N, C-alpha and C positions, 0 to 999 in steps of 0.2 A: 572530589567525587566520592560518593559512598557506594560500595559494592557489596552486595550480600551474596556470598558464595557458600555453597554447601556441596558436600560430596555426593556424588551419584551413587545411589543404593545399588548394589549388585542386581542385575535384572532378574536373575533367578529367584532372588528373595524379595523382589519388588512387584511380583505379579498380584499380590493381594491389593497393593496400593493401586496398581494399574486397573484393577477391576473396579475399585471404588471410584476412579476418576473417569470411567467411560462416560461419553456423552450419548444422548439419545436423540431420535428424531421425534417430530410431532405428529407424524402420520402413521397410519396402520393399514393393514389389509394385505391380500396376496399380491405378489409381483406379477404384473401382466406385461407381456411383450408388445411394444408399440410397433406400428408399421414404419417403414422408412419415410413415408409422407407425414405421419404423425411427428417424427423427430425433425423433419424439415420445416414443420410449422412452428417449432419452438423459436423463441427470441435469440438473436445473435448476441453472445456476451463478449466475445473477443474475435478479432480478425487480424490477419497479418500475412506475412510471407516467410517461408523457410528457405534459406540459401546455404550454399557451400562455397566459401571464398568468393562471395559476390554473385554466384550463379544460382538460379532457382533450382530447388530440388522438387521433383515430382515423386509422390507416393510416400512422403515422410509422415510420421505419425505426430499428432498434437493431442495432449490429453489435459483435461482440466480436472483438478482435484480440489475439493473444498477443505479448508482448515475450519475447526470450530471457531466461532466469533470470540472477539477478544475477551470479553468478561468470563466466558467459559474457560478459555485458556489460562486466565489469571487464577482461576480457582483450582487448577490441576496441581497437585502436590508435586514436589521434587521426586523423581522417580516414577511419576504416574504416566501411563500411556495416553497418547493423543491420537484419537480416532479420525484419520484423514479419509475422506469419502470421494472417490473418483465419480464424476457426474457426466462426463462428456468426452467423446473422442472424435477426431476428424483426420482426414487424410488430405494431403496437399495435391492440388491439381497440376496440370502441365506447366503453369505459371509459378508454382511454388506457393500458391495461395491456399489459405485455410479459413474456415469459419467454425467457431465453437459455439454450439447452440445449447442453451440451458433454459428450461421453462422458467418464466419470471414469477410463477406461483408454485406452491407446494413443497418448497425447500423446508427441511426440519428446523424447528425453532432454534436449536443449538448452532446452527450454521448460518443464520442471517440475522443482522441487526439494523433495524430502521431501513430495511430494504437494501442493505449493503452486504456483500459476501466477499470473503478473502480466498483467492484462487492461487494454486500453484499451476503454472502452464509448463508442461514437459513437452519439448520437441525432440524428436529422434529420427535419424535415418538408420541405415543398417550398421553404421560404424559408431556414431556419437550421439550423446544426450546432453541437453541443457535444460535447466528449470529455471523459471522466472516467476516471482510472485507479483500479483496485481490484485487490487480491489476494484469491483465494479458495483454500480448501484442501480436499483430500479429507476427507470425514467418514466415520466408521465405517459400514459397510454395514449395512442392516437387512433381514433376510429375503433376503440375497444380492443386494440392490440397492444400488449405490454411489450416493453423493450428494456435494454440494458444501456448503461452510458458510463464513461469513465468517471472516477471521483475527482479528477483534476480538470474537467471541462463541463461546459453547459450540456444539457440533455440533447440539445439540437445537434450537437457534433456526433452523437451516436456512440456505439461501443468503442473501447479502446483498441488501437492497433499496436501489436507487438510483433516486431520482425526478428527473427533469429538467423545467425550465421554460424553453423555447426563446425566450421573450420577455424574461423578467426575468434570465435567466442563472443563477438559483439552482439548485443542485443539493444534494440531501440524500442523504448516504451514512452508513455506520456511524460514521465518525470525526467527521463533522460533527454527527451526532446526540449523541455522546459529549460533544462541546464544549458544545452547548446544555444538556445535562444537568448538566455539571459546571463550566463556566467561571465562572459567577457567584461561586462560592464557592472553587473549587480551582485555577483557572488561575493560573500564575506569571508569565506575560508576556502582553502583548496580542497576539492573533493577527490573522487576516484574516477578513473575511465569506466565507460560502460562495458567492460569485458567481464564475462561470466566464466565460471569454471566449466570445463568440458570434460565429461567422463565417457568411458567406453560403454557402448550398449551391452546390456546383460539381459538374461532371460526374464528378469523382474519387469522389464519394460513391456513385453508381451503380456504378462499377467495384469499389469496396470491398465493396458489397453482393453483387455477383455472385461475387467472390472468396471472400467468407465463405460463400455458400451452396454453392460447390464445395468448400470445406474441411470444412463441416459434413456434407455427404453422404459425403465420403471417410472422415472419422473415425467416423461412425455405421456405415458399412458395415464398417469395420475392427472396431468394438467388438463387432458381432454375428457376426463370423467370415466375412463375405462376401468380404473382400479386404484386403490391406494398403493403406496410404495413403502414397505417396511424392509429396509436394508438388513440382510442377515449377516453373519461374520464374514462370508466370502465377498460381500460387496465393498468392504473397506480396502484401503491400499494394502498391497501384498507386503510391503516393507513396514515394520512396526516403527513408531516414532515415540520417543520418551522426552519428557521435560527433565533437564539436568540442572538448571541453574536460573535464578532470577537476578538480573543486574539492573541497578538504579543508575541512570545516567541523566545528564541535562541536555535538552534539546534547544539549541538557538533557533527560535522559529521566526524572529524578525528584528529588524533594527528600527527604533523610533527616535525622532529627533525633534526636540522642542527648544525653545529659547526662554530666557528669563521673562520676557514680555508676553509669552504665550506657550506655557508648558504643554506637553502633549500627554494625553491620558489614553493609555492602551487598555482596552476592554475586551475580555474574553467571556462570552456567555456560555450557557449549556448548549451543547451540540455543535460547538466550533470544531470544524474539521481540520485535521492535521495529517498529512501524508508523510510517512516516515520510511527511511531506507530499510531494506532487509539485506543481511549479509549471510554468505554461505561459504563453506569450506569442505573439502573432501575428507580432511583428517583432523581439523581443529587446531592445527599448529600455526605458530606465528608465521606470517608471510604467505599463507596459503588462502587467505580470505579474499573474497570478491564481492562486489555489489551484486545483489540478485533480486532486484525488483524493489517493490514498495508495498506498504500496507497502510490503509487509512483508518485512523481513530477519531472518535468524537469525545469532547469534553463532557464530564458529568457534573460540573459545577461552574461557578462564574468567579471572576476576580477582575480588579482594575487597579492602575497605579498611574500617577502623574510624574513626569520627568522634564526638568528644564534644561537637559543636555542630550547628547546623542548616546544611545544605549543599545547594546545587543541584549534582547529580552530572552529569557530562558524559562522553560518549564522543566519539571522533573518527570521522567518517563521511565517505566519499567519495561525492560526487554526480557523476554524469555529466550533461553538457550535450549534448543531441541535437537536430539540426535536420532537419526534414522538408522535403523540396523536390521539385522536378520536378512539381508540381501547379499547374494553373491557379488563379490566385487568391492566389499568394504562398506564404510559408513558415510553418512552425510551430517554435518553440523550446520545449524542455522540459528541466527539471531533475529527475532522479529518482535516488533513493539506490541505489548499486551495491554498497556494502560498509561494514561496521563495522570500521574498521581498527585502532583502539586502544581498549580498554576502560578505563573510569575514568580518562581522561586528566587530568581535573582535577575539583575540587570547590570551588565558590565559597562562602565563608561568607555566610549571609544571616541576617536576623532570624527568630528562632524563631516558630513558629506557637503561639498560646496558646488560641485558641477551638476547642474540639472538641465533638463530639456526646456522647461518653461516654468516661470514664477509669476505669481499674482500678489500684489500688495494688499494688505488689510490692516485695520487699526481697531476694529471692534467686531462683535458678532460671534457666532459659534459655528465651527466648520467640522463636519464629520465625514471621514473616509470610510466607507463600508461597502464599496463596490469594486469590481474588477480582481483579478488574481494577484496575490502577493508574489513578491520575487522568491525564486528558490534559493535556499541557503545551502550551497554545496559544502559537504562536510560539517553540516549543522549538528550532527550527533556523533560523539566520539565513543566508540565502543572498546577502546583500548586496542583491539586487534585490527580495526579499520575505522575510518570515518565514512558515515553514510549521510544521505542528503535529508532535507526537510523542507516542506513547503505548506503553509497555511493560507486559506483564501480569505479575502476581505468580503465578508458577507454581513448580513445583519447580526451574526453571532460573534464576529471579530471586527473591531473598529478602532480607529485613532481619532481623537478630538483635540482641536486647538481652540482657545478662546482668548484673543488678543485683549490686553488690559489697558488699551488706550494709546499704546505706542505702536508705530507702524512696523509690521513685520511682512515677510514674503513667505507664502506657501508655494512649495515647488514640487514638481513631479519628475520622476526619473526618465520617462519616456513619452510624456504628454503633459497636459494640465494636471495639477495635483489630484483632482477628483477621478480622472480616468486612468492615471498612471499606476504601474504595478507597485510603485513605492513612492512615498511622499515624505517631505520633511519641512521643517521651518527654518528660515534664516532671519537674522536681524535686518530691519528695514533699510 
């Protein structure tokens, strides 16, 4: 593993760099206040429940903050400031439920990529705070109404659900639910529990809520044509965030399994989606890191390779390390994926899988698996300080192909027939 480490420039001397790294939005005009009904008409981006030791909390705050999109983050220099933009706030009802509403149009170009946004969801009661990362994407509009959906599910499933427990630290999100569904049988490496770092509520949370309400009103007003929204300095997150390191790591994104009579070709095309874990720590020290959600990237190139054995296939991914500072109560360190830099950089030979749900014999033809969700690889990305998870979908942008050469083989599926299964492999006939 090759790691590019650089020393963080003293922040007082790095303000010039930070200024050069600032991102901008693509909208302009005066900030206009939207009415409550205007905000209620915005699309639901995330929903869920906030609890304390299993019991729902009424009146807890939930805030959504936008990160700049991945290619903007990748261009920010070491020591440069990252402008986080709070865009929505909600308060839980008597059942602990919340809905984060964000207009599906009008988000600045530096914060949205192919209809996808990267959010930090911060949940807080009067005592504790947890932050979880999540990507959401524009879903096809129905009857002219735009909406959001999870990057890990079909649009028909609607916006992602993220549940917080502010006492135990457990967070349930789409990726962790995939792990619970798949890990017993299909995980390839041991991952981490879904327990997040809990911190004490500080005054910066109230500032974050206020900024988010301003951003939410501005975006909602713009979405209905009342005014443009040009966030000023006060609109950004009250705690400054700086990029301190770029780390090159390898992502195990799937296992492929071919045989000599039918090698398997793994194909990644442009826009292949990969959802990768985010890690966070209050102090950046060993042993203090926890899983803190996920972020979805898409590939900017294509690659393919054929294998006649079982292999764990890896991409090279660049993770940025970010430090949030200038807040009472200390700092926060985060590793989040910024780019998939090399496709199929290696493929480690492993023992073949022999236990499948269903197998079908073939001796000729061409068979392509390009549908259904891929298995989640728990611990698929090793950040040294912690292992986080990875999941790639089987779409038209990612596929496996087998072409039997006249000898009988079997194509087998992990939890169904091979074409409908989350993972498939070949066995000798």
